[in-house]
N, C-alpha and C positions, 0 to 999 in steps of 0.2 A: 504495499499500500504507500502510495507516494505520501508527502506531504503536503499536498492540497487536499487528497483525497481524504486524508486523520484529521484536516482543519474543519471539512465540511461534515465528516462523520459524527466531529465532536461538538459544532452546532447545533447539529440535529438530534442530539441527545442530552444537549444541557437545557435548564429549566428556562422556559423565556422569560424578556426584560418586560414584557408588557402584553399578558398574556387576556386576549380576548374571550368575551363567553364561547364562542363555536369551541376553541382551545380547552375550556375550561369545562363545556359538556365533553367533549371527545375524552376526557383526562380520568371525568367521574364514571365513565360508561367503562371506561377500560379495567376502572379501578374496582368495580364492582359487581367485572364481570369472573376478576380474577379472584378476589377475596371477598367477595361480599355475597347479602343474602337475605331476604325477608321471610320473617317468621314470629309469631307471638305476637303480630301489630308492629314489632319492631322491625325495622331495617337498619343494616349492622354493617360495616366495612373495618377490616381488620387490616390495614397494611403491617408490613414487616420493618419497614424500615424509618424511623420520624421524621424526617426530612418529606416521603411519600407525604406521612399523617397531617403535617405543616400544610403541605399543597391541596392537601383535600380539603381540611377544615378555612381555610383562606376560598377556598372556590365553591364550595358549599354555600358561605355566608357571602360570596359576592354576586349567590345569582339566589339570592333570598330566602335561603334556607336555615333555620336553628341547629345545628350540631353541638353534639355534647362529646365530651372524651371520657371514655370508662377508664377506672385505676386499674391497673395492673397489679399483677400479682404472682413473682416476684416482683418488688419496683423495679422498673426498666425492662420488663418483658415488654412483648407487642401491645400494643394500645389496642382499644377499639373505638371507633367511632359512629355513632346512632344519631340517626336522625329525629329530632321531637318533632312532637305535633302529631301521632297518627297516622290511622288510614289516610287523611285528606294531602299530606305532605307526601308522604310516599309515593301514592299517584301523580302528584305534579311532578316530582322527582322521574316515573317512570316517563312521562311525557316530555319532560323536558330532555333528558339527558338518554333516551331510546337504548338501556343494555341491550345486548345482542343477545344476553343469556334468559328465556323464556320461561322455562323452568323454575330459576331462580326468584321470579318477582309474581307470584299467583299469590290473589288476595282470595281465593275462594274461601268462604265461609265466614271471611271476616266482617264484622256491621262496622258500616259507614257512618259515622259521628262525625262533629266538627266542634270548635271550641270559639265559634267565632259567635258573638251577639250581633246574632239577627235582625233585621227589622225591613219594613213593608215598604218600598220606597213607592209600587205606584199601583192602585186600583182600576182595573180597565174593563169596561167591556167588551165581552167577545159577540154578543149576540147571536150565541148558541148554547144547548145545554150540554155540561158534560158532565157525566158518571164520576163520582168525588169519596175517596175511601178513605175512612182512618190505618193509616199506616203504622199506629201506637201498638193501636188492641187488636186490627184484623177483624175487627165487626161488620166492617160493612158499612158503617154511619160512617159520617166526616164530622171531623171535630177540630176547629183550626181558627185563629184568628179571622171572627166575624158570620163561620155559617156553623152551624147545629141540627143536629139532626136527633130526634128523642130514640133512648135507649130502651130497647124493651126486653132487655136480656134479663130484670131484678129475678125471675122465677130463680133459672139453673144456678144464677149467683150463689143462692141456699145451700147448693151443696157443696161448696167451699166449706162450710161452716160443718159438715156431715151431716147437714137435714135434707128433705128433701125438696122436693120442688113442687109439691101437689097442698097435699095437707099440713105439712109444716109452715110452709111459705104463708098457707092461710091463717094459720093458729098461733106462730111462734114466731116471736121480734128478737134480734136482737136489740138491744140499745147499749151506743157509749155513753156511757153516765157521766162523763167528766170531758165531753166534748168540750164545750166554752173553755176549761181552765186549758186545756192541749191547744186550742185555736188562739188564745191569746196569747200563751208558750210561745208557740209558734211566728206568730205574728211580729213578737218580740225579738226574735233569733237577730242575730248580724249579717247573717246568711240569708235571708230571706229578701226576695227582692221587689217585693209587692205585687206578686202576678195577680189578674185578675180570678179569684175565688168561684168556682160553680156549686151551688147549695143545691140537692137534690135531683142528681143528675143519672142515678142507679135506683135510688125508690124516692118516696115523698116523703120530705123533711117535715110537713105537715100533716103524716098518718094521723090517726085515734089517739095512737101512742105521747106521741107530740102532748097533747091535751093533760096527763100526765105527770110526764118528766119536765117540762116545760124546757127543754136547752134551746130553743131558740132564739129564745131573747138574749142569752149570752153569747151568745155565737156572734149575734146584732150589734151587740153592744162593744162587745173586741175588736168588729170589722170596722165600727166606727171609729173609734177611738183611736185606731192605727190609717184611718181613711184610707182603706185598703176596697178597693173596687169589687164586686159582687154581683153576683145575680142568682137568683132562685126560680127553680120551675117547679109546680106544684098544682094538685089536686085538690087542697083540701080551701077550704073558707078560712080555715084558721089563723089564716096569712092578716087576717084582720085586728087581732089583737095585737098585732104588732105594728101596726100600721103607724104610728108613732114614730116608733124606732125608726122603721125606715125612712121615714122622712126627715129624722136628724141626718143620719146617715147619708141621706142622697142631698144633703146642704154641703157635704164635706168628700165626697167618693161618687164614683160611678153606679148606680146603681141599676142592672135590669131584672125587671119581672115578668113573667110567662105564668098563665096558666092553660090548665093542657083540659080541651073541650073535644075530644072527634064527631059529635054529634050531641043532639036535642031530642032526641027519641028517645021516651021516657019509659017504654016495654022494654026497647035494646038496653039503655041503662041498667035499669033493674036486673037484666038476664046476664049481662055482660061485665056489668062492675058491680056488683054487689058490694053494700060497705061503704061505697064512696059518697062525698054529697054529686048530689043531682046536676048534671049538667049545666040548669038555671041559674043555680046557686053560685056556682064556680063563675059564670059571667056577672052575675051581679057583685061578687068578691071586686073581679077586673074591673068593673064599673065604678066600683067606692075607691080602687086606688087611683084611677086615672082623677076622679073629681075631687081626692086629697094634693093632685100635684104630682104622685107617680105613674111616671112612665108604664102603661104595661100591656103586654102582648096578649096572642091566645097559641098554642100550639095543636091545633086542629089533627089531633090525631087520638085512636088510632080511626084510618079512614076503613069502615069494615066492608070489604068487598060485599056487594049482591042482598048488603043487611044497612047503608048510611050510604051509597056513591050514587043513588040515584040525582038526578038535576036539581029535583022537586027537593028531596032531601039536604042537599048540597046547598041550594038557594038557601034552603030555612036556616039551617045552621050559619051559613055567613052571617045571615040579614041578624040574626040574634048577636055574633059575636059584634058584629058594626053597631048597633045597640048598645052596647057593653060602653062603646067606647074605647073600643082597643088598637092600641095603635099601629097593629101591624098583626097577622094572619098566617101564619105557614103550616100547608096540608101534610099528613105522615101517614101514609096507607101501612097497613095493619104490618109487623114483622112478625112473621113465627118462628123465629131461634129455639133451641133444643132448649127443652123443659117446655118453654111456651108452648110448642107445639104440639106436646102433644096434650096437655092440658085444656087447650085449645079445639083438638079435634074430638077430644069427648065430650066438652060441653058441646061442641057440631052436631055429634051422633047423637044427642039427649035431645037437642033441641030445632035443631035443622035438620035433621038428616036429606030430607032430598039436595042440600046444597054441598054433602061432603065432595062426591064426585066431582061438582064444578068446581071445588077449593082444590084439588088433588091436581087435575086441569090447570089450574093457577097458576098454582104455584110450585107442583111438584115434587122433587126432594130437597126444593131450598127454601129458606128464610123469606123471601122476597119475591111481591107480585111481578111480574116481566115490567121491562123499561116501559115499553107503551103504555100499560096501564098505568103507570104512578107518572108518566107525562101528560096524559089525558086527563088524568083528577086533578094534575097540578093546573096545565090550563084552563079548567073550569074554574076552580078554584080563585087563580087570578082575575079571569074575567069578572065573577061575581063582586071581588076584592075593588076593584074598579068600579062595577054598580054601585055597590053601597056605602063607596068613598071610606073607604078604610085607608088610614092612611095619609088624608088631607090633614091641613096644618090647621089645629081648632084653636078658637081664640084660646087663652092663661092656659099656656102647656107649660107642665109643672117641672120637675127636678127630673132625675133619673138619665138612662140614657137617651139622648136625640135618635128619632128614627133617623134610616139610614137607607137611601134608595140604591138597586142593583141593575143596572145596565138598564132597558128599558120595561123593566119592571112595574107595576104600581107602587108608589110609597109603602104600600101596607101591607103588600108579600114579601116578608121579610121575617127576619128573625132578629131583636134586636140585642145590643152587647152581651156576646156570649163568653164564654171561657176561653184563653189561649192555651194554655194548659192544665185541662181539668183531671187527665189522668194523675196530676203531680197535687195537684189543688181540692180536691175533691173532698166536699164533707158533705155527711149526712147525718141530722141530727138525730134521729129517731129511725136508724138503720136498721134493714132487713141484710145487711150486709157491711163484715168487716172485712177487710180487704188483706188481712191476715189472720191464722187461727188464734183463737181468745188465745189460749196459752201464751204466744209470741208476742201480746198485744199490750203497749206500754197502757194500752186503757184499761179503767177497770167496766165491767159487762153485767148487766142485769139480763135477764131473760124474761121475758112477759107473755106468757100464756093468753089467750084470747077464747072465753068458754062462749 
């Protein structure tokens, strides 16, 4: 080898004086292929040479990656350099650097997450309807940033406590008797970020047991004192007992209220919802809340196929919802999830045997009516809400979360302020469901048997 060739080779093998992004990407790709890997949620490269390690760290940081050096044992041994930021940063590394080794960069079975503080940048109408799903629970419902659909899975959740979804659900209620103290403690925690809390999203916080235990006043006071936004969904007229507390809370934070009433047929109510306040009484409660200046809407659910879905029945229901002064109306077609499905079909065979085959044809083995049916009901209710003036501005609007429009829908065809992260912040005062078995729960419990 001549002197000139030697100098050229030395120049090619030397570290660059001013490395550019492309050089750094190629260097990182080579290091990953030679001594790198990804597993257990960690991207790691273990260079054998300290100088190479220095260039690795500088190249990663130059491209915006956060790198950390593992301590070695024994001291002075080969170090490991790992990429912080989880799967999101590992994916960015693979896309930017593009190592040749595909086997070492598999992410199969790894959960996608992010530490970024996400926010809504814009909300724009799409002028079309799209199905939406709750990717947190997989229930088929969507709950996030301004949209909520009613969860009808309370019956099956009773089985989490080793109780059955039939007779036990109807007669045995598990109560978290120190719920107000736990709520106040959580709201005072430095780690609490003031997230929206949804009350009554699995079962009704104003069911009859609340009359005995009176947990909701303490919960509302805790939310009021912390000025923490919250919403309540209920069939219970007992909410009127706490109307002044709700008004006080609405002076300092956002309060969203909804009552649930899927139909106004008295015979159907007595048959399918025994033990609950009559639908007209629920709508009277909605009217009282609105008259007090608390914005209250109606979740029109369940709409029961072939029993409450005729044009005349829908018109009568929406008309009475409008008469209550409801700020919004949202129709929810009957869901038949495991637990609920078995109970409902037993009831259907006893009360309406001629409809069993039609239900089997409509629902098949699934929990939901076909989208075409749901869209038809939604369209009819949308037109009826516009006809009856639900959501039109009213003089003397009071407290609570203001109505929000969604695309070209009438103003009243919506759901007022819902929870942003219900799974993390759900509170149910007199609850039939505890998220963990009682023996592991920090809360005290009592079991109330209804005779």
